[in-house]
C-alpha positions as CSV (number, residue, x, y, z in Angstrom):
1,M,11.1,-60.1,-18.3
2,L,9.7,-63.5,-19.4
3,K,7.2,-65.0,-17.1
4,I,5.5,-68.4,-17.7
5,K,2.1,-68.4,-15.9
6,A,0.9,-71.9,-16.8
7,L,1.7,-75.0,-18.8
8,R,-0.7,-77.5,-20.4
9,I,0.7,-80.8,-21.5
10,E,-1.6,-83.1,-23.6
11,V,-0.6,-86.5,-24.9
12,F,-2.9,-88.5,-27.3
13,T,-2.4,-92.3,-27.2
14,V,-4.4,-95.3,-28.5
15,D,-5.7,-95.6,-24.9
16,G,-7.0,-92.0,-24.9
17,K,-5.9,-88.5,-24.0
18,Y,-3.8,-87.8,-21.0
19,G,-2.5,-84.5,-19.7
20,R,-2.0,-82.0,-17.0
21,D,-2.4,-78.3,-16.4
22,I,0.4,-76.7,-14.2
23,V,-0.1,-73.2,-12.9
24,F,3.0,-71.4,-11.7
25,G,2.9,-68.8,-9.0
26,D,4.9,-65.6,-8.5
27,G,8.5,-66.0,-7.5
28,L,10.4,-69.3,-7.4
29,N,8.5,-72.5,-8.4
30,I,10.0,-75.9,-7.5
31,I,9.0,-78.9,-9.5
32,Y,9.2,-82.1,-7.4
33,G,7.7,-85.6,-7.4
34,N,8.4,-89.3,-7.5
35,N,10.3,-90.9,-10.4
36,T,8.3,-91.0,-13.6
37,S,5.9,-88.4,-12.4
38,G,6.6,-86.0,-15.3
39,K,9.2,-83.5,-13.9
40,S,11.5,-83.8,-16.9
41,T,8.6,-83.7,-19.3
42,C,7.5,-80.4,-17.8
43,V,11.0,-78.9,-18.3
44,Q,11.2,-80.3,-21.8
45,A,7.8,-78.8,-22.7
46,I,9.0,-75.4,-21.5
47,L,12.2,-75.6,-23.6
48,H,10.2,-76.6,-26.7
49,G,7.8,-73.8,-26.1
50,L,10.6,-71.3,-26.0
51,G,12.2,-72.7,-29.1
52,M,15.2,-74.1,-27.2
53,E,14.8,-77.8,-28.1
54,E,18.4,-78.0,-29.4
55,L,19.4,-78.0,-25.7
56,L,17.6,-81.4,-25.5
57,G,19.7,-82.8,-28.4
58,G,17.0,-82.2,-31.1
59,K,19.2,-80.2,-33.5
60,A,17.2,-79.2,-36.5
61,Q,14.5,-81.9,-35.9
62,K,10.9,-81.2,-36.6
63,L,8.3,-82.0,-34.0
64,C,5.6,-84.4,-34.8
65,S,2.1,-83.0,-34.6
66,P,-1.3,-84.7,-35.2
67,F,-2.6,-81.4,-36.7
């Protein structure tokens, strides 16, 4: 069984580095928050990490990476 224990999101902008570490517990985890708080970004990051970015409409697109 696949289990995601944690997620780290880092964004590098001209204003600096922003990010968040999210730790998931055992069982069901619910992601909630106000509008523009990053809920969709969290789900998108998980899909990209699992190689399922085509579900987001990114068919055969390469991700940009500063590295």
